[in-house]
C-alpha positions in Angstrom: 0.0 0.0 0.0 2.7 2.3 1.0 4.7 1.5 -2.1 1.7 2.3 -4.2 1.1 5.5 -2.5 4.7 6.4 -2.9 4.4 5.6 -6.6 1.4 7.8 -6.8 3.3 10.6 -5.3 6.3 10.1 -7.5 4.4 9.9 -10.8 3.1 13.5 -10.6 6.7 14.7 -10.0 7.8 12.6 -12.9 4.8 13.6 -15.2 4.4 17.1 -14.1 1.3 19.0 -13.0 -0.8 18.1 -16.0 -0.6 14.4 -15.3 -1.7 14.8 -11.7 -4.7 16.9 -12.8 -5.8 14.2 -15.3 -5.6 11.5 -12.8 -7.8 13.4 -10.5 -10.3 14.0 -13.2 -10.4 10.3 -14.0 -11.0 9.5 -10.4 -14.0 11.9 -10.3 -15.5 10.4 -13.5 -15.1 6.9 -12.1 -16.8 7.8 -8.8 -19.6 9.5 -10.7 -20.1 6.4 -13.0 -20.2 4.1 -10.0 -22.7 6.3 -8.2 -24.9 6.5 -11.2 -24.8 2.7 -11.9 -23.2 3.2 -15.3 -21.0 0.7 -17.2 -17.4 0.7 -16.0 -16.0 -1.2 -19.0 -14.8 2.0 -20.8 -12.8 2.9 -17.7 -11.3 -0.7 -17.6 -10.4 -0.6 -21.2 -8.9 2.8 -20.9 -6.8 1.8 -17.9 -5.4 -1.3 -19.6 -4.9 0.6 -22.8 -2.8 3.2 -20.9 -1.0 0.5 -19.0 -2.3 1.8 -15.6 -4.5 -1.0 -14.1 -3.1 -0.4 -10.7 -4.2 3.2 -10.7 -7.7 2.0 -11.6 -7.6 -0.5 -8.7 -6.4 2.1 -6.4 -9.2 4.4 -7.3 -11.8 1.7 -6.7 -10.4 0.9 -3.3 -10.4 4.5 -2.4 -14.1 4.7 -3.4 -14.8 1.7 -1.3 -13.2 3.2 1.8 -15.1 6.4 1.3 -18.4 4.5 1.2 -17.5 2.4 4.3 -17.2 5.5 6.3 -20.6 6.7 5.1 -22.2 3.4 6.1 -20.7 3.6 9.5 -22.1 7.0 10.0 -25.6 5.9 8.9 -25.5 2.9 11.3 -24.5 5.1 14.2 -27.4 7.4 13.4 -30.0 4.6 13.4 -28.7 2.2 16.0 -31.0 3.4 18.8 -34.1 2.9 16.6 -33.0 -0.5 15.7 -32.6 -1.6 19.4 -36.2 -0.4 20.1 -37.5 -2.3 17.2 -35.9 -5.5 18.3 -37.5 -5.1 21.7 -40.9 -4.7 20.2 -40.5 -7.8 18.1 -39.6 -9.9 21.1 -42.8 -8.8 23.0 -44.8 -9.6 19.8 -43.3 -13.0 19.6 -44.7 -14.0 23.0 -48.2 -12.8 22.0 -48.0 -14.8 18.9 -47.3 -17.9 20.9 -50.4 -17.4 23.0 -52.5 -16.9 19.9 -51.2 -20.0 18.3 -52.1 -22.2 21.3 -55.6 -20.7 21.3 -56.1 -21.4 17.6 -54.9 -25.0 18.0 -57.6 -25.6 20.6 -60.3 -24.0 18.4 -59.3 -26.0 15.4 -59.4 -29.2 17.2 -62.9 -28.4 18.5 -64.0 -27.4 14.9 -62.7 -30.5 13.3 -64.5 -32.7 15.8 -67.7 -31.0 15.2 -67.5 -30.6 11.3 -66.3 -34.1 10.5 -69.9 -35.6 9.8 -70.8 -32.6 7.7 -67.7 -32.9 5.5 -68.5 -36.6 4.9 -72.0 -35.6 3.7 -70.6 -32.8 1.5 -68.2 -35.2 -0.2 -71.1 -37.5 -1.0 -73.2 -34.7 -2.4 -70.3 -33.4 -4.6 -69.8 -36.9 -5.9 -73.5 -37.4 -6.8 -73.6 -34.0 -8.5 -70.6 -34.8 -10.7 -72.3 -38.1 -11.7 -75.5 -36.2 -12.6 -73.6 -33.7 -14.6 -71.8 -36.4 -16.5 -75.1 -38.2 -17.2 -76.8 -35.0 -18.5 -73.8 -34.3 -20.7 -74.0 -37.8 -22.0 -77.7 -37.5 -22.7 -77.1 -34.2 -24.5 -74.4 -35.8 -26.6 -76.6 -38.8 -27.4 -79.5 -36.5 -28.4 -77.2 -34.5 -30.7 -75.9 -37.7 -32.2 -79.5 -39.1 -32.7 -80.5 -35.8 -34.4 -77.5 -36.0 -36.7 -78.2 -39.6 -37.5 -81.8 -38.9 -38.2 -80.9 -36.1 -40.5 -78.4 -38.3 -42.2 -81.0 -41.0 -42.6 -83.5 -38.5 -44.0 -80.9 -37.2 -46.4 -80.2 -40.7 -47.6 -83.9 -41.3 -48.1 -84.3 -38.1 -50.1 -81.4 -39.0 -52.3 -82.8 -42.4 -52.8 -86.2 -40.9 -53.7 -84.5 -38.4 -56.0 -85.5 -35.5 -53.8 -82.3 -33.7 -54.1 -83.3 -30.3 -52.7 -84.7 -31.9 -49.5 -81.5 -33.9 -49.1 -79.5 -30.8 -49.6 -81.5 -29.0 -46.9 -80.8 -31.8 -44.4 -77.1 -31.6 -45.1 -77.2 -27.8 -44.7 -79.0 -28.2 -41.4 -76.4 -30.6 -40.2 -73.6 -28.4 -41.2 -75.1 -25.2 -39.9 -76.5 -26.3 -36.6 -75.0 -29.6 -35.5 -71.6 -30.1 -37.0 -69.8 -27.7 -34.6 -71.4 -29.2 -31.5 -71.0 -32.9 -32.5 -69.7 -34.7 -29.4 -68.0 -37.5 -31.2 -64.8 -36.7 -33.1 -65.3 -39.8 -35.2 -68.8 -38.7 -36.1 -67.6 -35.2 -36.8 -64.8 -36.5 -39.1 -67.3 -38.6 -40.9 -69.7 -35.7 -41.4 -66.9 -33.4 -42.6 -66.0 -36.1 -45.1 -69.5 -37.0 -46.4 -71.2 -33.6 -46.5 -69.1 -32.3 -49.4 -69.5 -35.7 -51.1 -73.3 -35.4 -50.8 -73.3 -31.9 -52.3 -71.1 -33.1 -55.1 -73.4 -36.0 -55.8 -76.5 -33.7 -55.7 -74.8 -31.2 -58.1 -73.8 -34.0 -60.5 -77.3 -35.5 -60.3 -78.9 -32.2 -61.0 -76.5 -31.4 -63.8 -77.2 -34.9 -65.3 -81.0 -34.2 -65.2 -80.4 -30.7 -66.7 -78.2 -32.2 -69.4 -80.9 -34.8 -70.3 -83.4 -31.9 -70.3 -81.2 -30.0 -72.7 -81.2 -32.9 -75.1 -84.9 -33.5 -74.7 -86.0 -29.9 -75.1 -84.6 -29.7 -78.6 -87.0 -32.3 -79.9 -89.8 -30.8 -77.7 -89.0 -27.3 -79.2 -89.5 -28.6 -82.7 -92.8 -30.1 -81.8 -93.8 -27.0 -79.9 -92.9 -24.8 -82.8 -94.9 -26.9 -85.2 -97.8 -26.9 -82.8 -97.6 -23.1 -82.4 -97.4 -22.5 -86.2 -100.2 -25.0 -86.7 -102.3 -23.0 -84.3 -101.5 -19.8 -86.2 -102.4 -21.6 -89.5 -105.8 -22.6 -88.0 -106.4 -19.1 -86.8 -105.6 -17.8 -90.3 -108.1 -20.2 -91.8 -110.7 -19.1 -89.3 -109.9 -15.5 -90.2 -110.2 -16.3 -93.9 -113.6 -17.9 -93.2 -114.7 -14.7 -91.4 -113.5 -12.6 -94.2 -115.4 -14.8 -96.7 -118.6 -14.4 -94.6 -118.0 -10.7 -94.4 -117.6 -10.5 -98.2 -120.7 -12.5 -98.7 -122.6 -10.2 -96.3 -121.3 -7.1 -98.1 -122.3 -8.6 -101.4 -125.7 -9.5 -100.2 -126.2 -6.1 -98.6 -125.3 -4.5 -101.9 -127.7 -6.6 -103.9 -130.5 -6.6 -101.3 -133.0 -3.8 -101.0 -133.5 -4.4 -97.3 -131.0 -3.2 -94.8 -129.4 -6.3 -93.3 -127.4 -6.4 -90.1 -124.7 -9.1 -89.9 -122.8 -10.0 -86.7 -119.5 -11.9 -87.2 -118.3 -13.8 -84.2 -114.6 -13.8 -83.7 -113.0 -16.9 -82.3 -110.1 -16.5 -79.9 -106.9 -18.3 -80.8 -106.4 -21.3 -78.5 -102.6 -21.2 -78.5 -102.2 -19.2 -75.4 -104.8 -21.4 -73.6 -102.9 -24.5 -74.6 -99.6 -23.0 -73.5 -101.1 -22.0 -70.2 -102.1 -25.5 -69.2 -99.2 -26.3 -66.9 -98.7 -28.9 -64.3 -96.6 -27.4 -61.5 -93.3 -27.1 -63.3 -94.6 -25.7 -66.5 -96.0 -28.7 -68.3 -97.8 -27.4 -71.4 -101.0 -28.9 -72.8 -101.3 -31.4 -70.0 -98.0 -32.9 -70.9 -99.0 -33.8 -74.5 -96.1 -31.9 -75.9 -93.7 -32.8 -73.0 -92.9 -29.1 -72.4 -91.7 -29.7 -68.8 -89.4 -27.1 -67.2 -89.2 -29.0 -63.8 -85.7 -30.4 -64.4 -84.4 -26.9 -65.3 -86.0 -25.2 -62.4 -84.9 -27.9 -60.0 -81.3 -27.7 -61.2 -81.5 -23.9 -60.9 -82.9 -24.1 -57.4 -80.2 -26.6 -56.3 -77.4 -24.4 -57.7 -78.9 -21.5 -55.8 -78.8 -23.6 -52.6 -75.2 -24.5 -53.4 -74.3 -20.8 -53.9 -73.5 -21.4 -57.6 -76.4 -19.4 -59.0 -74.4 -17.0 -61.2 -72.3 -19.9 -62.6 -75.5 -21.9 -63.5 -77.1 -18.8 -65.2 -74.0 -18.3 -67.3 -73.8 -22.0 -68.1 -77.5 -22.1 -69.1 -77.2 -19.1 -71.4 -74.1 -20.3 -73.1 -75.4 -23.8 -73.6 -78.7 -22.5 -75.0 -76.8 -20.2 -77.3 -74.8 -23.1 -78.6 -78.0 -25.1 -79.2 -79.5 -22.1 -81.1 -76.4 -21.8 -83.2 -76.5 -25.5 -84.0 -80.2 -25.1 -85.0 -79.1 -22.6 -87.6 -77.3 -25.2 -89.6 -79.0 -25.9 -93.0 -78.2 -29.2 -94.5 -76.8 -29.1 -98.0 -77.9 -32.7 -98.5 -81.6 -31.9 -98.1 -83.5 -29.3 -100.2 -84.5 -26.3 -98.2 -88.1 -26.8 -99.4 -88.2 -30.1 -97.5 -86.4 -28.9 -94.4 -87.6 -25.3 -94.0 -90.5 -26.3 -91.7 -88.3 -28.2 -89.3 -85.7 -25.3 -89.5 -88.2 -22.6 -88.6 -90.3 -24.7 -86.2 -87.1 -25.5 -84.2 -86.3 -21.8 -83.8 -89.9 -20.9 -83.0 -90.0 -23.6 -80.3 -86.7 -22.4 -78.9 -88.0 -18.9 -78.3 -91.4 -20.1 -77.0 -89.4 -22.0 -74.3 -87.2 -19.1 -73.6 -90.2 -16.8 -73.2 -91.7 -19.1 -70.7 -88.3 -19.4 -68.8 -88.1 -15.6 -68.8 -91.5 -15.2 -67.3 -91.4 -18.0 -64.8 -87.7 -18.8 -64.2 -87.2 -16.4 -61.3 -84.3 -14.5 -63.0 -82.6 -17.6 -64.6 -82.4 -15.6 -67.8 -82.8 -11.9 -68.4 -84.8 -10.0 -71.0 -81.6 -8.6 -72.4 -80.2 -12.0 -72.9 -83.4 -13.2 -74.6 -83.3 -10.2 -76.9 -79.6 -10.9 -77.6 -80.5 -14.4 -78.7 -83.4 -13.2 -80.8 -81.2 -10.7 -82.6 -78.8 -13.5 -83.4 -81.7 -15.7 -84.6 -83.4 -13.0 -86.7 -80.2 -12.1 -88.4 -79.4 -15.7 -89.3 -83.0 -16.4 -90.5 -82.9 -13.4 -92.7 -79.5 -14.5 -94.1 -80.8 -18.0 -94.8 -83.9 -16.7 -96.5 -81.9 -14.3 -98.6 -79.6 -17.1 -99.7 -82.4 -19.6 -100.4 -84.7 -17.2 -102.1 -81.8 -16.1 -104.4 -81.4 -19.8 -105.5 -85.1 -20.7 -106.0 -86.5 -20.6 -109.5 -90.0 -21.9 -108.8 -92.8 -19.6 -107.6 -94.6 -22.2 -105.7 -91.5 -23.0 -103.6 -91.2 -19.3 -102.7 -94.9 -19.2 -101.8 -94.7 -22.2 -99.6 -91.7 -20.9 -97.7 -93.2 -17.4 -97.5 -96.5 -18.8 -96.0 -94.6 -20.7 -93.4 -92.4 -17.8 -92.5 -95.4 -15.5 -92.2 -97.0 -18.1 -89.8 -93.7 -18.1 -87.9 -93.9 -14.4 -87.6 -97.5 -14.5 -86.4 -96.7 -17.2 -83.8 -93.6 -15.4 -82.4 -95.2 -11.9 -82.5 -97.7 -13.2 -79.9 -94.8 -13.7 -77.5 -93.5 -10.2 -78.1 -90.7 -10.9 -80.6 -90.2 -8.3 -83.3 -90.4 -9.9 -86.8 -90.3 -6.9 -89.1 -86.9 -7.9 -90.4 -88.4 -11.2 -91.7 -91.3 -9.5 -93.3 -88.9 -7.0 -95.0 -87.1 -10.0 -96.6 -90.4 -11.4 -97.9 -91.4 -8.0 -99.2 -88.0 -7.6 -100.9 -88.6 -10.7 -103.0 -92.1 -10.1 -104.1 -91.0 -8.9 -107.5 -89.0 -12.0 -108.1 -91.9 -14.2 -106.9 -94.3 -12.5 -109.3 -91.8 -12.8 -112.2 -91.5 -16.5 -111.5 -95.2 -16.8 -111.2 -95.7 -15.0 -114.5 -93.2 -17.4 -116.1 -95.1 -20.4 -114.7 -98.4 -19.1 -115.8 -97.0 -18.3 -119.3 -96.1 -22.0 -119.8 -99.5 -23.1 -118.5 -101.4 -20.6 -120.6 -99.4 -21.5 -123.7 -100.2 -25.2 -123.2 -103.9 -24.4 -122.5 -104.2 -22.2 -125.6 -102.3 -24.6 -127.8 -104.6 -27.4 -126.7 -107.7 -25.5 -128.0 -109.7 -27.5 -130.5 -111.9 -24.5 -131.4 -115.1 -26.3 -130.5 -117.9 -25.2 -128.2 -117.7 -26.8 -124.8 -120.2 -29.4 -123.9 -121.3 -29.7 -120.3 -123.4 -32.7 -119.3 -123.8 -32.1 -115.5 -124.6 -29.2 -113.4 -121.4 -29.4 -111.4 -119.5 -28.9 -114.8 -121.5 -25.8 -115.4 -120.8 -24.5 -111.9 -117.1 -25.3 -112.2 -116.6 -23.8 -115.7 -119.2 -21.0 -115.9 -120.5 -19.9 -112.5 -117.1 -20.1 -110.9 -115.9 -17.3 -113.1 -119.2 -15.4 -113.5 -119.3 -16.1 -117.2 -123.0 -16.7 -117.3 -125.2 -14.2 -119.1 -128.4 -15.2 -117.2 -129.1 -16.3 -113.7 -131.3 -19.1 -115.0 -129.6 -22.5 -115.0 -129.7 -23.9 -118.5 -130.9 -27.4 -119.3 -128.3 -30.1 -119.7 -126.5 -31.1 -121.7 -125.5 -27.5 -122.3 -123.4 -26.3 -125.1 -121.4 -23.2 -124.0 -120.6 -20.4 -126.5 -116.9 -20.8 -125.7 -114.3 -23.5 -126.0 -112.4 -25.3 -123.3 -109.6 -22.8 -123.5 -111.6 -20.1 -121.7 -112.2 -22.0 -118.3 -108.7 -23.4 -118.5 -107.2 -20.0 -118.8 -109.6 -18.6 -116.2 -108.4 -21.3 -113.7 -104.8 -20.3 -114.4 -105.5 -16.6 -113.9 -107.6 -17.3 -110.7 -104.8 -19.4 -109.4 -102.3 -16.6 -110.2 -104.5 -14.1 -108.3 -104.8 -16.4 -105.2 -101.1 -17.1 -105.2 -100.3 -13.4 -105.6 -102.7 -12.4 -102.8 -101.4 -15.2 -100.6 -97.8 -13.9 -101.1 -98.8 -10.4 -100.4 -101.0 -11.2 -97.4 -99.8 -11.1 -93.8 -96.6 -9.4 -94.9 -97.4 -6.0 -93.5 -97.9 -4.3 -96.9 -100.7 -1.8 -97.1 -100.7 -1.7 -100.9 -101.2 -5.4 -101.5 -104.2 -4.9 -103.8 -102.3 -2.3 -106.0 -99.4 -4.8 -106.3 -101.7 -7.7 -107.2 -103.6 -5.6 -109.7 -100.4 -4.5 -111.3 -99.2 -8.0 -111.9 -102.7 -9.2 -112.9 -102.6 -6.5 -115.6 -99.3 -7.8 -116.7 -100.5 -11.4 -116.8 -103.5 -10.5 -118.8 -101.9 -8.0 -121.2 -98.5 -9.5 -121.6 -99.0 -13.2 -121.2 -102.6 -14.2 -122.0 -103.1 -11.5 -124.6 -99.8 -12.3 -126.4 -100.6 -16.1 -126.3 -104.0 -15.5 -127.8 -102.6 -13.2 -130.5 -100.0 -15.8 -131.4 -102.8 -18.5 -131.5 -104.9 -16.3 -133.8 -102.0 -15.7 -136.1 -100.7 -19.2 -136.3 -103.5 -21.7 -135.6 -106.7 -20.2 -136.9 -107.4 -21.3 -140.5 -111.2 -21.2 -141.0 -114.2 -19.0 -140.4 -115.6 -21.4 -137.7 -112.3 -21.3 -135.8 -112.1 -17.6 -136.1 -115.7 -17.2 -135.0 -115.0 -19.5 -132.0 -111.9 -17.4 -131.0 -113.9 -14.2 -131.3 -116.6 -15.7 -129.1 -114.0 -16.7 -126.6 -112.7 -13.1 -126.5 -116.2 -11.9 -125.7 -116.4 -14.3 -122.8 -112.9 -13.3 -121.7 -114.1 -9.7 -121.4 -116.6 -10.8 -118.8 -114.0 -12.9 -117.1 -111.6 -10.0 -116.8 -114.2 -8.1 -114.7 -114.4 -11.2 -112.4 -110.6 -11.3 -112.1 -110.3 -7.8 -110.8 -113.2 -8.2 -108.5 -111.9 -11.5 -107.2 -108.5 -9.9 -106.6 -110.2 -7.0 -104.7 -112.2 -9.4 -102.5 -109.2 -11.6 -101.6 -107.2 -8.4 -100.8 -110.0 -7.2 -98.5 -110.9 -4.2 -100.7 -114.6 -3.4 -100.9 -116.0 -3.9 -104.4 -117.4 -0.4 -104.5 -113.8 0.9 -104.2 -112.4 -1.6 -106.7 -115.1 -0.6 -109.3 -114.1 3.0 -109.2 -112.6 4.3 -112.5 -113.0 2.9 -116.0 -110.6 0.0 -116.6 -109.4 -0.7 -120.2 -109.9 -4.2 -121.5 -106.5 -5.8 -121.1 -107.0 -8.3 -124.0 -107.8 -5.6 -126.5 -105.0 -6.7 -128.9 -106.2 -10.3 -129.1 -109.9 -9.3 -129.3 -109.1 -6.9 -132.2 -106.9 -9.6 -133.8 -109.7 -12.2 -133.5 -112.3 -9.9 -134.9 -110.0 -8.8 -137.7 -109.2 -12.4 -138.4 -112.9 -13.4 -138.5 -113.7 -10.3 -140.6 -110.8 -11.0 -142.9 -111.9 -14.6 -143.5 -115.4 -13.5 -144.2 -114.1 -10.8 -146.6 -112.2 -13.5 -148.4 -115.5 -15.4 -148.9 -117.2 -12.2 -149.9 -114.5 -11.4 -152.4 -115.3 -14.8 -154.1 -118.9 -13.7 -154.4 -118.0 -10.2 -155.4 -116.0 -11.5 -158.3 -119.4 -12.3 -159.9 -119.6 -8.6 -160.7 -117.8 -9.5 -163.9 -121.1 -10.8 -165.1 -122.9 -7.5 -164.5 -124.2 -5.8 -167.7 -122.9 -2.3 -167.1 -124.6 -1.0 -170.3 -127.9 -2.8 -170.0 -131.1 -1.4 -171.4 -133.1 -2.2 -168.3 -132.1 -2.6 -164.7 -132.4 -6.0 -163.0 -135.4 -5.9 -160.5 -134.2 -8.7 -158.3 -130.7 -7.5 -157.9 -127.5 -8.8 -159.5 -126.3 -12.4 -159.0 -123.3 -11.4 -156.8 -125.4 -9.6 -154.2 -127.8 -12.5 -153.9 -124.9 -14.8 -153.2 -123.5 -12.4 -150.7 -126.8 -12.1 -148.8 -127.3 -15.8 -148.7 -123.8 -16.3 -147.3 -124.3 -13.5 -144.8 -127.6 -14.9 -143.6 -126.1 -18.3 -143.2 -123.2 -16.8 -141.4 -125.4 -14.8 -139.0 -127.6 -17.8 -138.2 -124.5 -19.6 -137.1 -122.7 -16.7 -135.5 -125.6 -15.5 -133.4 -125.4 -18.8 -131.4 -122.0 -18.1 -130.0 -121.1 -14.4 -130.8 -122.4 -11.6 -128.6 -124.5 -9.0 -130.5 -121.8 -6.4 -130.1 -119.1 -8.6 -131.6 -121.4 -9.7 -134.4 -122.3 -6.0 -135.1 -118.6 -5.0 -135.3 -117.8 -7.8 -137.7 -120.8 -7.3 -139.9 -120.2 -3.5 -140.0 -116.6 -4.2 -141.1 -117.9 -6.7 -143.8 -120.5 -4.1 -145.0 -117.8 -1.5 -145.4 -115.7 -4.0 -147.3 -118.6 -4.8 -149.7 -119.2 -1.1 -150.2 -115.5 -0.7 -150.9 -115.6 -3.5 -153.4 -118.5 -1.9 -155.3 -116.7 1.4 -155.4 -113.5 -0.4 -156.4 -115.3 -2.2 -159.3 -116.6 1.0 -160.6 -113.2 2.6 -160.5 -111.3 -0.4 -161.8 -110.5 -1.6 -165.3 -113.3 -4.1 -165.1 -115.9 -1.3 -165.8 -115.0 0.8 -168.8 -118.3 2.5 -169.2 -121.7 2.1 -167.4 -125.1 3.7 -167.8 -127.9 4.7 -165.4 -129.5 1.3 -165.7 -126.4 -0.2 -164.2 -126.4 2.4 -161.4 -130.1 1.6 -160.8 -129.1 -2.1 -160.5 -126.5 -1.2 -158.0 -129.1 0.8 -156.1 -131.2 -2.3 -155.9 -128.2 -4.3 -154.8 -127.5 -1.8 -152.0 -131.2 -1.8 -151.0 -131.0 -5.6 -150.6 -127.9 -5.2 -148.4 -129.6 -2.5 -146.4 -132.7 -4.8 -146.0 -130.4 -7.4 -144.7 -128.9 -5.0 -142.2 -132.4 -4.0 -141.0 -133.4 -7.6 -140.7 -130.8 -8.0 -137.9 -133.0 -5.9 -135.6 -134.1 -9.2 -134.0 -130.5 -9.7 -132.9 -129.3 -6.1 -132.6 -130.9 -3.0 -131.4 -132.4 -0.5 -133.9 -129.4 1.8 -133.4 -127.0 -1.1 -134.0 -128.9 -2.1 -137.1 -128.6 1.5 -138.4 -124.9 1.4 -137.7 -124.7 -1.7 -140.0 -126.3 0.3 -142.8 -123.6 3.0 -142.2 -121.1 0.5 -143.5 -122.7 0.9 -146.9 -122.5 4.7 -146.7 -119.9 5.3 -149.4 -121.6 3.2 -152.0 -125.1 4.4 -151.1 -124.0 8.1 -151.3 -122.3 7.4 -154.6 -125.3 5.8 -156.1 -127.5 8.5 -154.8 -125.2 11.1 -156.3 -125.2 9.4 -159.7 -129.0 9.0 -159.7 -129.5 12.5 -158.5 -131.2 15.1 -160.7 -128.9 17.8 -159.2 -125.5 16.3 -158.9 -124.0 19.8 -158.7 -125.3 19.9 -155.1 -122.2 17.9 -154.3 -120.3 21.1 -154.6 -122.4 22.7 -151.9 -120.4 22.2 -148.6 -123.5 22.1 -146.4 -125.2 19.5 -148.6 -122.1 17.6 -149.1 -121.4 17.3 -145.4 -124.9 16.2 -144.8 -125.6 13.9 -147.7 -122.2 13.0 -149.3 -119.8 13.1 -146.3 -118.4 9.6 -147.1 -117.4 10.3 -150.7 -114.0 11.2 -151.9 -114.2 13.8 -154.7 -111.4 12.1 -156.6 -113.3 8.8 -156.7 -116.4 10.8 -157.8 -114.5 12.3 -160.7 -113.1 8.9 -161.9 -116.5 7.1 -161.6 -118.5 10.0 -163.1 -116.4 10.0 -166.2 -117.4 6.4 -166.9 -121.1 7.2 -166.7 -122.6 7.1 -170.3 -125.9 8.6 -171.1 -128.1 6.6 -173.4 -128.1 9.4 -175.9 -124.4 8.9 -176.4 -124.9 5.5 -178.0 -124.5 6.1 -181.8 -126.1 2.8 -182.8 -129.3 3.6 -180.9 -129.2 7.4 -180.9 -131.7 9.4 -182.9 -130.4 12.2 -185.0 -131.2 15.6 -183.6 -131.8 14.3 -180.1 -131.4 16.9 -177.4 -128.6 16.4 -174.8 -129.6 15.2 -171.3 -129.5 18.1 -168.8 -128.5 15.7 -166.0 -125.5 14.8 -168.1 -124.6 18.4 -168.5 -124.8 18.9 -164.7 -122.6 15.9 -164.2 -120.1 17.2 -166.7 -120.1 20.5 -165.0 -119.5 18.8 -161.7 -116.6 16.8 -163.1 -115.1 19.9 -164.5 -115.4 21.8 -161.2 -114.0 18.9 -159.2 -111.0 18.7 -161.5 -110.4 22.3 -161.0 -110.4 21.8 -157.2 -108.0 18.9 -157.5 
């Protein structure tokens, strides 16, 4: 110690004052760190690093000695209190011993008294524990029994195919009993089998749904055919109502009395049939198999499984794929044979979807159904456009159009828009009518070429009704006696049937298509059929196949009957189009067969003229310079009159009076022209008044013939026949007139000689020879005829005019 102290004293002397100050500072820092409880490791490292561990030890010992003195001072300060406390503790110890002995006595007495009670308490506690265990066991058993019962019920429901009830049992077990199941084995079994049951139920429901998807395709086709059939029946009833309405309208027009008609409308039975459901949507008492139960059960089960959205999506996509597959048109089967199945399948599909939309509880949305319908309507329009473009037969177009229109009627009842389909039909109406015209052209050509130019014989009343009354060709309401010989040949009713079929087909195509101008379109193509097809065929027949007067007369008679038939055609078209006859009759309609009618009459008149020309050639035998006129007429006129009387007796049996009048008037004009031509020609060099007087008698005979036709024609028509002889009559009157110069008077000429050409008058007048001009009969010194002088003056004046 002393050596250390001596070293401490020496080190400052060796190190100087600065070293002693530093050591003192280190000692203060060390003391402060120890008092504050700080870490002394920095001081230790520093001491060893400086090579002064002894100095650190010395400081620590010095700190210890300083603290010992402090402790000693504190002990001295508290020593007296400590002695007093020890005395108190000793007195307390004696009191504690007395209390201990008292407690021992009390405890012994208590134990002796409470021993029987403790024994009873132990027995009670033991009994209570046993009771609690039994109650717990019974509760566990009850839970297990309930679980087992639900499991048994679930198995029974699965066995009976009551999947939803089985699923409810499983859900009840999982929700209420699985967590409190007392048996771990039972709990593990439930945890294993509950998901398995759900998987089985889902698979079973999906299998039933898949079977339903397969079955519903066949059902949809039958359902579509049923719905379209109902629409067809409704259309037939509507046509019957329209027919009754037309009959009522016709009767009200013809009857003097005011008649009131009530037409009962029959409701369509389709909606009633589709509303007959059995629980799950069975339509028509199950006759069509339209059962939505598997679908709704699968949907309900997936709702219970929490897979509602997934099932909705799966249903929509599957049905969309089915619809897409329904769009496939087989290239191996003609569309005419498969179109009913094609459209019925689509119709049934959307009838099913409409029912699912209304009763499916949100299984499919209205937007999804509209999306499917847009897809379907687009595809159907595309298929129709493609198939119509390929078809070259009008009947095929009509059959498909009728079925498509029925499809539109059926689906419109369920709220589906079908305007696009109707637009496609309307777009092809021109092509249809062109094909129909082409078909009718062939039929009419065959019917016309088969004509034998013989009057049609009808032995039975039904033949008369079928060939005459059916086309309103009768001229009287009295039924004739049978057998009945009609004034027309078989061509007339054959062509009428073709035209009537054309009208009905045209109206059928235009009907139910949404067009408001159907009658105008039908009338337009009916005009074309009559004027372009029938008229041209008849003109061609007249020009190529008519070789005799009887044939020409029969064709002319046919044309007169066709004129009545054309009125029937337009009325029939108006009736079928729903146009009142009073509106259809407005405006004067030109006869569409005018060319063939004119050609037939020209052909008949031409053949008669040829016959007449043969008789008129007998004018060569006329004595143009005879001394006396023939009182009974010349030979040629008698032959002509005999021929005409024979002709009229035959013609009046088949030709209408108007046609006969036109033909005879043309023939009379021809006879008059032949007489004028003979006087102007080289055959007659000179003629005298006696020859003109003979011609006057001839013309009178012809006029008498015309007047004799008043039994057939009216008086006005008979007078018109006489006008055909106007030129020859006026010429004869002029030549026999005492004042031929009156021809130069414009007023008299317009009134009396308006049919004469002054050039012909000059030529013929120059050939007139007065009897005084004949040198071998003339008497010397005879006075010239004043009539001749007037005629010469007339000729001179006319030459000056020319």
